[in-house]
N, C-alpha and C positions, 0 to 999 in steps of 0.2 A: 254267502253265510248260508245259503241254503242252495240246493240242487234240487227243490222242490217236494221231499220228501222231511222234511222241517228242520231247525237248525241243527249242526256237529256238534254239540254239547262239549264233548270231551276235547275238541278242537280248539272249541272256544275258550274253554277251560283254561286248557293248555296255553294258550295265546295269552290270556287275562293275567295267567300265575307268572308265567314267562317273562312275555313281553312286557306286558304294562306292570308290571311287580304287585300285582293284587295280594290281597290275602284272600281264602276261601271265602270265609263271610262277607268281604268288601265288592268281589265278584256276584256272589249270587242275590245280594241286596241291588245292584243296578238292573234297572229296564234292560231289555235287549235294546232300545231306542237310545240308550245313556252308551251301553256297549257300541254300539254303531258310530255313535260319534267316538267314542275314546279311538278306536280302532281306524278313525278316519277316512278319505271315500274308498268309495269301492274300486276296484280297478276295471269290474265289468260297467260303471258309468262314464262314458266317455266325457269330455268335456261339451260344453256345447259351440259347434263352429257357423260359419255363416248362414250353410244351411240349411241346420238346424234351427236359427232364428229365421229366415225368410220363411219357412214352415208353420212356425209356431206365427209369425205375424201373420201368413195368408188364412190361416186357424180363427185367430183370434183379433181380427181389425179394430183397430181404434176408433170409438164411438165419437163421435161431436155431442158434447151436452147439448139438451134441450130446457128448453124453458121450466119444464116440470121438474127435469133433474137437479136444479137448486144450482 
């Protein structure tokens, strides 16, 4: 949705009105997060594959709870 310069509002409005079938007032009432949810996942965000999962597990290993952890 952004190339580092901010939102491309004309393109987003076009998609909102044509693809999503929103009326202008409905479009402008949405938050950016709601609009992103309605548009679906970004093509820029690939699915988490096994290598990504391994990297996450290495970065954030599970820890056993101690007595004071409840």
